[in-house]
BAPAGU-557330 format. One record per atom (N, C-alpha, C): residue in three letters; x, y, z. Coordinates in steps of 0.05 Angstrom, whole numbers, plus 5000, padded with zeros to 4 digits. Each point is the difference from the previous one (the first is absolute). Layout:
REM residues N
ALAXYZ...
This chain:
REM residues 585
MET535936442554MET500850015019MET499650245023LEU500049995025LEU499350215011LEU502650145015TYR500050264993TYR502550205009TYR499350235014LEU501550045020LEU500250225015LEU501250294985ALA498350184999ALA501450224982ALA499750275014GLU500950214987GLU500150305012GLU498850164977VAL497850165007VAL499050154980VAL501850214999GLN500250114966GLN502050214997GLN498550244981LYS499150205009LYS498650164977LYS502650224988GLN500050034973GLN501250204992GLN498250254993LYS501350255011LYS498050284994LYS499550054976GLY498150044991GLY499150144970GLY501350234995SER500450094978SER500250274989SER497450225006LEU500450244999LEU497450165000LEU498749954976LEU501449944977LEU498450024973LEU499049654994GLY501449865010GLY499549674992GLY498649915021GLY498350075019GLY498949895016GLY500849825022GLY499149815008GLY501049855026GLY501849774987GLY502049955021GLY502049864994GLY499449635001LYS501749864993LYS499449774997LYS500149845026THR499549795012THR499849835019THR501749734997GLU501949965021GLU501749794995GLU500149805022LEU500449785001LEU500649835020LEU502649865000LYS501650075024LYS502549935004LYS500449695017LEU500749764992LEU499649785008LEU502250015023LEU499149865020LEU502049985027LEU501049734999ALA497249825005ALA500349765009ALA497949814987CYS500849784997CYS497749774991CYS499849755016GLN497449905001GLN499549805018GLN500349714982ARG501249855016ARG501049704989ARG497949835004THR499949754989THR497949805007THR499749885025ASP502250075018ASP499549895030ASP499950215012GLN498450224991GLN499250225019GLN502050175009SER502649954994SER502850185006SER499650254982TRP501450195010TRP500650244984TRP502750004998SER500850154971SER503350074995SER500150204981THR502050185002THR500550244986THR499749904972VAL499850194985VAL500450044973VAL501650194988SER500649994977SER501450274993SER498150234990GLU500850245005GLU497950235001GLU499250074968GLU497649844996GLU498850034980GLU497450184999VAL500350134979VAL497550254994VAL498549914987ILE497049995004ILE498449904971ILE497650245006ALA498750084980ALA497850174996ALA497649895010ALA498550145018ALA497649935012ALA498150205000GLU497650114982GLU499050175001GLU497149955021GLU500049715008GLU498049955022GLU501150135026ALA502250095004ALA500750125029ALA500150284993ASN498650124983ASN499950314998ASN498750105021LYS497849905016LYS498550075022LYS501649945028LEU502549904996LEU501349995027LEU502050184999ASN500850035026ASN501850225006ASN503649894991ASP501050175003ASP503150044990ASP500949865029GLY501849774990GLY501949875023GLY498249775014ALA497149984989ALA498849825016ALA500549724997LEU500349765018LEU500449744993LEU497649834994VAL500149884978VAL498249854991VAL500849794994LEU497849744998LEU500749734988LEU498750034974VAL500949884980VAL499550004978VAL501049684984GLU498049934988GLU499849754984GLU500850014975LEU502549884987LEU500250044977LEU499949704983ASN499250054973ASN499649774985ASN503149884984PRO499849864985PRO503249924991PRO500650214980GLN498050174992GLN500550244983GLN501250265008ARG500250005031ARG500850225013ARG498150184999GLN497449925005GLN497750184995GLN498449975028VAL499550245009VAL497949995026VAL497249914999GLN499549785020GLN497449864998GLN498650095022ARG501650045021ARG498350155029ARG501350175015ILE499350175010ILE502050145018ILE498750075030GLN500850055016GLN498650025023GLN502250115029GLU499050195013GLU502050055024GLU501549835018ALA501950045004ALA502149835014ALA500350005029GLY498250215012GLY500650055022GLY498949795023ARG497849884998ARG498949805011ARG501349734999PRO501049904974PRO501649754996PRO503050015008ILE500550235000ILE502850015013ILE499949995028VAL498350085013VAL499249995033VAL499149705005ASN498749864985ASN499649725007ASN502449834989ILE501950074986ILE502749844994ILE501850125027LEU500350185008LEU501450115025LEU499449875018GLN497249955005GLN498949845031GLN500049664992ASN500149934972ASN500949744996ASN503049935008PHE501750214993PHE502850005006PHE500250005029SER498950155016SER500050035025SER499549735015ARG497549914993ARG499449725010ARG502349774991GLN500550034976GLN502549764996GLN502050055016LEU501050265004LEU502850055018LEU499549955024GLU497250055015GLU499849875027GLU499949675001LYS498649934983LYS500749715000LYS502249834990PHE502050184990PHE503249894992PHE500750025033LYS500150285012LYS501249975027LYS499449845018VAL496849895000VAL499749825010VAL501349755003LYS500149884969LYS500949814995LYS503349985004GLU501450224998GLU502850065002GLU500449975031GLU498350105016GLU500049975029GLU500349625006GLU497649914988GLU499849695005GLU502449864991ILE500950064978ILE502549914989ILE502550005020ASP500150255013ASP502650055016ASP499149815024GLN497850035013GLN498749795022GLN501649724993TRP498649884972TRP501249774994TRP502749984999LYS501550224990LYS503149944998LYS501149965030GLU499050155022GLU500650035026GLU500149695013SER497449904992SER498749765011SER502249774988LEU500250014970LEU501649784998LEU503250045004THR500950255006THR502750055010THR500449915027PHE497550045016PHE500549855027PHE499749694998GLN498549894983GLN499549745000GLN502749854986ALA501750184982ALA502149894989ALA502250025028GLN499950175013GLN502150065021GLN499249735022GLU498049985008GLU499749825016GLU500449694993LEU499450004972LEU501249704989LEU502549944999ASN501150274997ASN503549935001ASN501150005030ARG498750105017ARG501149965032ARG499349685003ARG497249944990ARG499549735008ARG501549854991GLU501249994970GLU502149854989GLU502250045007MET501350185017MET502649995013MET499849865026GLU497250085013GLU499749735024GLU500649734996MET498549884978MET499849774990MET503449914992GLU501350194984GLU502749914994GLU501449975027THR500150225023THR501149945022THR499249795018ARG497749965002ARG499549705012ARG501249724984LEU499950014971LEU500949774984LEU503450005009GLU500650235004GLU503550005007GLU500349895029GLN497750085018GLN500449905026GLN499549695002LEU497949954979LEU499749645004LEU502549894988GLN501050144981GLN502549884983GLN502349945026GLN500250255015GLN501949965023GLN499349785019MET497850015005MET499149805024MET500249724985GLU499949994973GLU500049734994GLU503149894997ASP501650204994ASP502949985000ASP501249915027GLU499050185025GLU500649945025GLU499049745011PHE497649924991PHE498949725005PHE501849764992GLN501450064972GLN501449804985GLN502849985021ARG500950275006ARG502549935011ARG499749915032LEU497750095012LEU499549845026LEU499749724997ASP498649874972ASP499849765001ASP502749854991ALA501550114987ALA502949905001ALA501549985026GLU499750235014GLU501250065028GLU499349745018LYS496949994993LYS498749755020LYS501349704994GLN500450014965GLN501149754998GLN503249905014GLU501350275000GLU502850025008GLU499449925028VAL498350095016VAL499849955030VAL499349715004GLU498249894987GLU499149714998GLU502749844994THR501850094979THR502649824995THR501750065023SER500150225012SER501550025022SER499249845027ARG497049954996ARG498949845027ARG500949754995ALA499649904977ALA500849694993ALA503349965005ASP501550204995ASP502849975007ASP500549985030ILE498650195017ILE500549985023ILE498949785016GLU497649844992GLU498849795005GLU501949805005LYS501050004970LYS502149804999LYS502549995021LEU500950314999LEU502249975021LEU499149965024GLN497950035011GLN498849985023GLN499749665004GLN499449894979GLN499849624998GLN503049955008GLU502450134984GLU502349895005GLU501150135029ILE499650225008ILE500750025033ILE498449775012GLU498049985002GLU498649815012GLU501449745004ARG500749884972ARG501849774998ARG502250035012ASN501250195002ASN503050065011ASN499349995029ARG497750115008ARG499550035031ARG499849705011GLN498049844982GLN500049745011GLN502449785000GLU501750114978GLU502349825001GLU501850125024LEU500050255010LEU501850085017LEU498349965025GLU498549935005GLU498349885027GLU501749665002GLY498749894975GLY500949705000GLY502849975007ALA502450284989ALA502749935007ALA500450145028TRP498150135006TRP500450105032TRP499049735024GLU498149894992GLU499149705013GLU502149835003HIS501549954971HIS502849835000HIS501650085019LEU500350294998LEU502650185017LEU498949895034ARG497950095005ARG499349875022ARG500449785009GLY499149794987GLY500949715003GLY503249945006GLU501150154983GLU503149954997GLU501150105031GLN499150265004GLN500350125019GLN499649855029HIS497949824998HIS498949835019HIS501949825005ARG501349844976ARG501949824999ARG502650155016LEU500850234985LEU502150095015LEU500150025026GLU497750115005GLU500050025036GLU500249725014GLU498949824989GLU500149715006GLU503249945012CYS501650104971CYS502449924996CYS502450165015GLN498850235014GLN501350165017GLN499349855031ALA497249935007ALA499849845026ALA501649794995GLN500649834979GLN501649785005GLN502550095007LEU501050224987LEU502050085001LEU500650095033GLN498050145011GLN500450035030GLN500049785022GLN498949744985GLN499649795018GLN502949824995GLY501750124983GLY502449834993GLY500149794977THR497550044983THR499749854980THR503250084979VAL499849804986VAL503150104980VAL498650004977VAL500650194980VAL499150044976VAL502449874978ASP499249804984ASP502249914987ASP500250164970GLU502349964982GLU499850054976GLU497450044978GLU499049765001GLU497349944984GLU497850185006GLN499750005028GLN498550255013GLN500450274987SER502150055006SER501250304996SER499350054967ARG500649804988ARG499750034970ARG497250054991VAL497949845013VAL497750004994VAL498750305012LEU501050065025LEU499150285004LEU501050234984LYS502649934985LYS500550314983LYS498149934972GLU499449754992GLU498750004979GLU497350185008LEU498949915023LEU497050065005LEU500450345004LEU502050085012LEU500950345006LEU499850124964ASP501649874986ASP500650094974ASP497049994986ARG498349785002ARG497750014984ARG498150195012LEU499950065020LEU498150175018LEU501250334984SER502550035001SER500950234993SER499550064968SER499449794987SER500050034972SER496750004996SER498249925020SER497450014993SER498850235012VAL501650235006VAL498650215007VAL499250194975ALA497350085001ALA498850114973ALA500950294998PRO501350044977PRO500450264990PRO497950184993THR500550265008THR497150165000THR501050304976GLU502349984992GLU500750204983GLU497950034974THR499949724986THR498650034974THR497050075008VAL499149935027VAL497550045001VAL499350295004ARG502550175018ARG499750275008ARG500450184969GLU501149874984GLU500450214973GLU497149984986ASN499049765000ASN497049954989ASN498550175012LEU499750005025LEU498750185018LEU500350314991TYR502550065004TYR500850304993TYR499350084970LEU500049814978LEU498950104978LEU496949935003ALA498549935017ALA497349954997ALA499350295013PHE501250115021PHE499750255014PHE500250204978GLU501949994982GLU500450224983GLU497449964980MET499549814993MET497749954974MET497450145019VAL500149975022VAL497350155016VAL500650285002GLU502350065002GLU500050335008GLU500150094970LYS501049874976LYS499250134976LYS497250014994GLN498249775001GLN497550054995GLN498550175017GLN501550065029GLN498850225014GLN500650324991ALA502149954986ALA500950324991ALA498550044974VAL499249794983VAL498350024978VAL497150065006LEU499049935024LEU497250045011LEU500350335012ASN502050035011ASN499750265014ASN498950264983PRO501249994975PRO498650274986PRO497349914989HIS499749804999HIS496249934997HIS498950065024TRP501249985023TRP498950105027TRP499850315000GLN501850104995GLN499750315001GLN498550134978GLN499949884979GLN498250084981GLN497149915003LEU498949835015LEU497949945007LEU499550155028GLU501250115017GLU499550235019GLU499950274988GLN501950074984GLN499550264981GLN497049974987GLN498949814987GLN497549984985GLN497549995019ARG500749915025ARG498049935022ARG499950355011THR501650175001THR500550285014THR498450104975ALA500849994976ALA498650164978ALA497449925000VAL498449795003VAL497549905002VAL498450165024ASP501849955026ASP498350185017ASP500050224996GLU501350194991GLU500150284995GLU497850044975GLN499849834980GLN498049994979GLN497250015013GLN499449805021GLN497649945010GLN499150245021ALA502350155009ALA499350235016ALA499250234978GLU501550024977GLU499250184982GLU496749994990VAL499949674994VAL496949954995VAL497650065017GLU501149955026GLU497650085021GLU499650364998ARG502350144998ARG500250314997ARG498350104982LEU500749864974LEU499050034978LEU496749994998SER499449755016SER497449884997SER498250265018GLN501250065023GLN498750215018GLN499550264982VAL502250104987VAL499850264981VAL497749964983PHE499849764987PHE497849984979PHE497349995010LEU499449875024LEU497550025011LEU499550345014GLU502050135009GLU499350264999GLU499350134976LEU501450024984LEU499750104970LEU497249934988GLN499049775007GLN497749844987GLN497550135017ASN500750075023ASN497950075020ASN499250344992GLU502350134994GLU500050254989GLU498450024974TRP500749864977TRP498750014978TRP497149975001GLN499449745019GLN497249955004GLN498450275010GLN501750105023GLN498250245006GLN499850224978ALA502549994987ALA499250294975ALA498149884980GLN500249734996GLN498049894980GLN496650065010ASN500449925021ASN496750095011ASN499050274999SER502450165005SER499250334993SER499250024978LEU502049914979LEU499449984969LEU496849914989GLU499949855009GLU497149834995GLU497950185008GLN499950135026GLN498250165011GLN500150254978GLN502150124992GLN500450214984GLN499149924973THR500049744990THR499349964978THR496649984993ALA499349865023ALA497050025009ALA498050284996ASP501450205014ASP499650244996ASP500050114973LEU502349964987LEU500150104972LEU497949854984LYS499549725002LYS498249894983LYS497250135009ALA499050095022ALA498050145004ALA499850274989ASN501950164999ASN499950274989ASN500249934969THR501549754991THR499849974974THR496349984993ALA498949825013ALA497449914993ALA498450275001THR500550185017THR498850265004THR500150184976LEU502249994991LEU501650204977LEU498449804970ASN499549735006ASN498949894971ASN497150105002SER498549975020SER497650085004SER499550304986LYS501450145012LYS500250294988LYS500350074977GLN502149874990GLN500550024969GLN497749904985GLU499349745009GLU497249904986GLU498250274999TYR499450105017TYR497950255006TYR500750194983ALA503450065002ALA499850224979ALA499949924974ARG500649754991ARG499549944975ARG497150004986ILE498249975023ILE497649994992ILE498750295000LEU500850155018LEU500250344988LEU501150134978LYS501949834994LYS501550114977LYS498349924972GLU499049735006GLU498249914973GLU497750174999GLN499050085023GLN497550125002GLN500350324985LEU502350125008LEU500850234988LEU500450004968GLN501149774997GLN500749934974GLN498050014980TYR498049845016TYR496549954985TYR498750325000GLN500450135022GLN498850244994GLN501450224981ASP502549954998ASP502250094978ASP498150004974ASP500349734997ASP499049894978ASP496950134994LEU498650025021LEU497150044991LEU500350354998TYR501950095011TYR499950334998TYR501150054975GLN501649774988GLN500650124972GLN498449924982GLN498549835007GLN498249954985GLN497450204995ILE499350105020ILE498050165003ILE500950274989GLN503050115008GLN500750234990GLN500649954969SER500549824989SER500349904974SER497150094983LEU497849825015LEU497450084992LEU498850314998ALA500850095024ALA499950325005ALA501450164973ALA501949964997ALA501850114978ALA497949984979LYS499749724988LYS498350034983LYS497150084995SER499450045023SER497350175007SER500950304998GLY502450084999GLY500350305004GLY500750145020ASP499849815019ASP500550115033ASP502549985008ALA501649874990ALA503349965008ALA501150295000ALA502150025017ALA501450245000ALA501950034975SER499550184986SER501450154975SER502150105007PRO502549994983PRO501950195007PRO499450304984GLU500850225015GLU499650244993GLU501250044969VAL498250114983VAL500450024974VAL500150294992ASP501450164981ASP499650264998ASP498750024967ILE496749995002ILE498550034982ILE500350224985GLU500750235006GLU500650264990GLU502649924975THR501849895013THR502450014985THR499049784970LEU498649775013LEU499949824978LEU497750154979GLU498250165009GLU498650154983GLU501650154976LYS502150105011LYS501550244982LYS501649814986MET501049735007MET502149864989MET499449924969PRO501950004983PRO499249914970PRO498349694998LEU498249974981LEU498749795011LEU501549764992GLU501850024973GLU502349804999GLU501849915027GLU500350205014GLU501849945022GLU498749805022LEU497850155000LEU497649855020LEU499549734996GLN499649944970GLN499549744991GLN502849845007LYS502250094993LYS502549885011LYS500349925026ILE499050175020ILE500049975031ILE497749775004VAL498350044988VAL497349735005VAL501649754990GLN500850044978GLN501149774989GLN502449885015ASP501650135010ASP502549935026ASP498849895017LEU497750185012LEU499149875029LEU497849784995GLN499449884973GLN498649754996GLN502049785002GLU502550064984GLU501749805001GLU501749925026LYS500650225013LYS500749915029LYS498349915012LEU497150034997LEU498049895018LEU500349734996ASN499849884973ASN499949734985ASN502949865013ILE502250155001ILE501749885013ILE500249975032ASP498750175009ASP499449945032ASP498149785004SER497650024984SER497949815004SER501749704992SER501449974981SER501149694992SER501449915021PHE502050225013PHE501749895022PHE498449975020VAL497950115010VAL498349965020VAL498849764993LYS499149914983LYS499049694993LYS501949845002GLU502350054991GLU501549745006GLU501049995024GLN500150205020GLN500649975028GLN497549875016GLU497650064983GLU497549895020GLU500149714991GLN501049954972GLN500049724992GLN502449855016GLU501950115004GLU502149915018GLU499049945026LEU498450155011LEU499250045028LEU497749815004GLU499049924978GLU497649704996GLU501849815000ASP502149964987ASP501749794998ASP501249935030LYS500750245009LYS501649935031LYS497449915018GLN497850125002GLN497849885013GLN499449784998GLN500549884973GLN498749694992GLN502749815007THR502150065000THR502549925010THR500549955030ILE498950205016ILE499350025029ILE498149795010GLU497949954979GLU497849825009GLU500849694989GLU501750004983GLU501049744997GLU502049925021LEU501750175006LEU502349895026LEU498149965022GLN497750165006GLN498549965026GLN499149674998GLN499249974975GLN498649694997GLN502149775004LYS502550084981LYS502249825012LYS500850015026ILE499650185014ILE500749955033ILE498249895010ASN497549974994ASN498049875015ASN499949694993GLN500950014976GLN501149694995GLN501949845005THR502350165004THR502649914999THR501049925027SER502249815003SER500949965025SER500850165015ALA500949935029ALA501450225019ALA502950044990ASP501649824989ASP502850054988ASP500050214980GLU498049964981GLU500250224973GLU498450215009ARG498150085029ARG498550235001ARG501650235000SER502849945016SER501850285008SER500050144971LYS501949884987LYS500350084968LYS497750144990LEU497649894995LEU498250164991LEU498850235014GLU499849965024GLU499450245018GLU502250194994ALA502249984996ALA502150264991ALA499150084977GLU499449844983GLU499550134970GLU497250115004LEU498149905010LEU498150175009LEU500250265010ILE501449985017ILE500350365015ILE501750134981ASP501549914980ASP501150154974ASP497650094983GLU498949824999GLU498650064974GLU497050235015LYS499949985027LYS497850145012LYS501750324998ASP502950015013ASP500950284998ASP500250114965HIS500049834981HIS500150074974HIS497250184995TYR498149805009TYR497150064991TYR499550295015GLN500550005023GLN500450285014GLN500650244995MET502749954991MET501950234987MET498250064971LEU499649824983LEU499050094977LEU497350125005ASN498249865018ASN497650195001ASN500650255009GLU501350035024GLU501050275004GLU500150234982THR501949874981THR501450154978THR497450064978LEU497949844996LEU497850024984LEU498050195012VAL500250075024VAL498250195013VAL500950214987GLY502150094998GLY501250244985GLY499650064980GLN500549794986GLN500450014969GLN496150014992ARG498449885016ARG497450044989ARG498850285004ARG500750155025ARG499350265007ARG502050184976HIS502449934990HIS501150224979HIS498549924974LEU498549764995LEU499349944975LEU497350144997LEU498949945029LEU497050234996LEU500550314998GLU502350135012GLU500550244997GLU500150074967ARG501849814986ARG500850014968ARG497449954989GLN497849815008GLN497350064989GLN498450245002ALA501050055024ALA497850335004ALA501150154984LEU502750085000LEU501650164979LEU499450024976LEU499949744995LEU498949944963LEU497750114999ARG498149885014ARG497750174998ARG499250284996GLN501250105023GLN500250374996GLN501050064976HIS502449864989HIS501150144975HIS498449924977LYS498949755002LYS498149954977LYS497250104996THR499350095025THR497750155000THR499950354990VAL502850125001VAL500450224992VAL500550024969LEU501349754993LEU500649914970LEU497249984990LEU497949815002LEU497850014986LEU498450245003ARG499950105024ARG498750264994ARG501250234979ARG502650035002ARG501150154979ARG499549894970GLN500049734998GLN499449904975GLN496949984994GLY498550155012GLY497150054998GLY497849765006GLN501649835009GLN498549755017GLN497950095022THR498049955004THR499050025027THR500949825022LEU499150095021LEU501349805029LEU497949765002ALA497950024988ALA498549774994ALA501049824984ASN501650074983ASN501349694986ASN501649915015VAL502150145024VAL501449815012VAL498549835019PRO501149784995PRO498349745022PRO501250015024GLU497650065019GLU501049995028GLU498449835007ASP501049875031ASP498449805015ASP497750185019GLU498549835006GLU497850175018GLU501750035031LYS498850275005LYS502150135023LYS498349855025LEU501949915022LEU499249895023LEU501250195019ASP498550055021ASP501350135029ASP501149765015LEU502649945001LEU501249745016LEU501950125012ASN499850335008ASN501950075021ASN499449955033PRO497749985002PRO498949855032PRO501349755002ILE500249784976ILE500649775008ILE503449984999LEU501550204985LEU502349995004LEU500750165021GLU498950165015GLU500650095025GLU499249775019GLN498049915001GLN500049755020GLN502249854998ILE500749884975ILE502249774996ILE502650145015GLU500850264990GLU501850185013GLU500450005024LYS497750015017LYS499550015029LYS500849735010GLN498649764993GLN500549785010GLN503449994992ARG501150004980ARG502449974994ARG501950125027GLN499150264997GLN502150195024GLN499449795024GLN497649925012GLN500149885025GLN501249755001GLN499849844981GLN501849734997GLN502650114996SER501150154987SER502750074995SER500950085031GLU498650175016GLU501150055024GLU500049765020ALA497849784999ALA500149785007ALA502149864998LEU501049994977LEU502549814989LEU502250155012GLN500850275001GLN501950175005GLN500249875034ASN498650055010ASN500049885035ASN500649704999LEU498949854982LEU500349725001LEU503050034988GLU501150094982GLU502950014991GLU502450055026GLN498550225011GLN501550045026GLN500749815018GLU497349895007GLU500049745022GLU501849814987ILE500349964972ILE501249824990ILE503050034999LYS501050294996LYS502550035004LYS501149995031GLN498250085020GLN501049965025GLN500049625004VAL498849884992VAL500249745004VAL502349884985GLN500550144974GLN502549894987GLN502150125018THR500050255003THR502750085020THR500549825024SER497649905014SER500449855022SER501349754995ILE499049854974ILE500949754992ILE503050004987GLU500350274990GLU502650014991GLU502150055025GLN499450095019GLN501750035021GLN500449775015MET497849835001MET499949695014MET502049854979LEU499750074971LEU502149824985LEU502750105004LEU499950265004LEU503350055011LEU500749885020THR498549945017THR500749895020THR499849635003ILE498049974986ILE499949745001ILE502649854980GLU500250114976GLU501649834978GLU502850005010PRO501250225014PRO502749955016PRO500149855021GLN497449945011GLN500549845019GLN500049714990THR497949964983THR499649754985THR502549914988GLN501650154986GLN502449944989GLN501549955021GLU500550125026GLU501949945020GLU499149765009GLN497449955002GLN499449685014GLN501349784980VAL499250074969VAL500849794983VAL502649935001MET501850275010MET502749905002MET501249875019LYS498450085027LYS500449905026LYS499249734999ARG497849904987ARG498749774995ARG502549854987GLN501150084971GLN501749864989GLN502449955017GLU501550175016GLU502350005018GLU499149805024LEU497449995007LEU499449815023LEU500449734983GLN498849964976GLN500049774984GLN502949845002THR501350244989THR503449934994THR501149905024MET499550225027MET501049885019MET499249745016GLU497449944991GLU498949815015GLU501849744986GLN500450014969GLN501449804979GLN502950015013ASN500550185003ASN502849985012ASN500449915032LEU498250075012LEU499649845031LEU499649694998LEU498849954976LEU499049694995LEU502949874994SER501150154981SER502249884989SER502749995014LEU500150205018LEU501849975027LEU499049765021ARG497649985007ARG500049845019ARG500549704983THR499149954977THR500749764981THR502749965002ALA501750224991ALA502749965001ALA501449935032THR498850125022THR500649975026THR499749725003ALA497349904993ALA499349705003ALA502249844989GLU500550064975GLU501949814985GLU502650015009CYS500550265015CYS503149965007CYS499749835028LEU498250045014LEU500349855023LEU499849744999GLY498049914979GLY500549704992GLY502549894990GLN501550184986GLN502349954991GLN502049965020VAL499950205027VAL501650005022VAL499449715014ASN497249925003ASN499849775017ASN500449784983LEU500150054971LEU501049754985LEU503149935002TYR501550264997TYR502350005007TYR501249905026GLN498550045024GLN500149925023GLN499949685000GLU498149914986GLU499149675003GLU502349884983ALA500950114977ALA502049904993ALA502749985010LEU500950215015LEU502550085015LEU500549785029GLN497050045010GLN499949865027GLN500949695003PRO499149844981PRO500749754999PRO502749944997ILE501550174985ILE502249924995ILE501950185024GLN499050155012GLN501850115021GLN499749785024ASP497349915003ASP500049775021ASP501849834996SER499849904973SER502149794996SER503050025005LEU500950244999LEU502950104998LEU500349985033ASP497950095012ASP500350045031ASP500049715017SER498349834982SER499749715009SER502949864996LEU501150084980LEU502649824993LEU502450185012ARG499550215013ARG502650145010ARG499849885030GLN497349965014GLN500049885023GLN500949755000LYS499249794981LYS501349714995LYS503150055004LEU501450224977LEU502850005000LEU500850065032GLN499050175009GLN500650115026GLN500449725021GLY498249874997GLY499549755015GLY502049835000ILE500749944971ILE501949794986ILE503250155009ASP500350215004ASP502250195004ASP500449875030GLU498150035021GLU500049975025GLU500649685010SER499049844981SER500149744999SER503249874991LEU500350174981LEU502749974996LEU502650115015ALA499450205013ALA501850035023ALA500349855021GLN497449875009GLN499849805022GLN501549744989VAL499949954973VAL501549734988VAL502550095004GLN501350254988GLN503050055005GLN500649995026GLN498850115022GLN500650005026GLN500349755007THR498149824997THR500149655005THR502449904992GLY500550084972GLY502649864991GLY502250085009ASP500250285013ASP502450095011ASP500649835024TYR497349975021TYR500449915024TYR501249614992GLN499049954975GLN500049694995GLN503649984994LEU501150154980LEU502950045001LEU501550015022GLN499050245018GLN501750045022GLN500049765023ALA497849875002ALA500249715012ALA501549834989LEU500249974971LEU501549804992LEU502850075002THR500550215000THR503050125000THR500549925036GLN498750065011GLN500849945034GLN500049665000MET498549854984MET499849755004MET502449894990ARG501250104975ARG501849934989ARG502850055017GLN500050225008GLN502450125022GLN499549745031VAL498149885006VAL500049875022VAL501049724993LEU499449934971LEU501249734993LEU502350004994LEU501350204992LEU502350034994LEU502050035023SER498950045024SER501250075027SER500149755005LEU498249834997LEU500249755014LEU501649804988ILE500150024969ILE502149884990ILE502650075004SER500350195005SER502950145003SER500849905027GLN498949965017GLN500349915030GLN501549684998PRO502449915001PRO501349744995PRO498949845022GLU500350155026GLU499249835025GLU497449874993LEU498050194990LEU497449834996LEU500149814986ALA501650034976ALA499749794981ALA501249755010ALA502850045021ALA501149755005ALA498049825025THR498950195011THR497649915022THR498049874983
């Protein structure tokens, strides 16, 4: 298992030699690449003697708690922190997306609740209209019943009128006969008792045949009351209809006003959208320029990396040839030093060199693995579809960053390794000379003068570094310009999106308001269509009843005239009968 540990060195006594080296375990790596703290366990590790006190290392232990491999932890910790930073950034992006989804779902839920409330309101209105129609239907049936009763009453009045006219004709005949009798009386004609009796009977019959109008008038008054009751029932409906028509007119005016406001806001949004599209086009152009410069910078970096590798290889070759820069060593001190101490120093230098060489080889192997991973990802990107390409490209960028950082670390580590090799060579040379061995016995590579090549490579590196710096300055300027444009475009884009949503909401509300207005107008028209026939029927009945009332008044007046005439005739007849001289004559 892999552990993160701290090197702890105990100081040795003056006579006991050097102190022992221990590793204090701080954290361990789990199978899911996560790390967790462990109890502060301390284990002995002589392999860490060459490391400084307090240094952080990665150590691999076997099940028996023995050290299998140890390496410095600086670079892996940096990688872990970088991965953590990237994961944190991805988490923030996902969190923002989740917040946006929450806002969208909240807005959709509110809109759904609003529409549900509108549907419930419309259902209630439809239910009220259905109840109103049922009441109007019942009232219409009552009006039809009243109409039938009034028609019956009208027929009865017509029948009475006809009877009255017949009686009136009969009265006229009798009056004519009475006038003939009066003429006979004036001519001296005598009226006997039989004729007087017949005249009295005729007068009594005429008096009894006068048509009574009280019953007809009572029925007529009842019909008027029924019509007025029906009108009283209809009046609230007409008032409600007028109120609904006023509300519909106001609602139509509001719809027209909101339509004008919507058109103005839509024109403003379109102008802002055109400006935003122009800014977006400029941003794309700057982004394309930035991508080309970044691509050129990447090529320069690859060339610099290639030159660094070449420089390191040539420098390593020069070091093997004895031409590499060697650290300064006090040869005189080494000559005076006890031979055992010198041998101990040479042995320590050799062990440290072995540890550094092993670590550098591991890092180089890891660098080769990274390079192979990058090549595999590049092949997958070339073969995959556009949907999965973005994820693979992000992984490729991460791997290239890891490769770059690891390669930069290896540059210093290689230089440090060459210095240790040169230092070990100098100490070993002094040791061999003091042991009586000749320098010829020391294996040396053939010396080559590689300094001109190194100087030429260094000169090219400086030129390309200057070009890369200038290019990076230009890239920074373009990035600054893009960031400024983004600072301007992103708020405008969000504002445009919000305004667009507001316009869509306003358009939906306007459409709903128009639909509701049209429905209300249809309801008002339907309401009026249902009320108007009933009102027309009531008006027609009222006119007919008024006509019947006028006819009944005429009939009453005629009957009064008839009774008055009969009374006069009775008085004349009585006056004739009461004169004895006329009877005797």
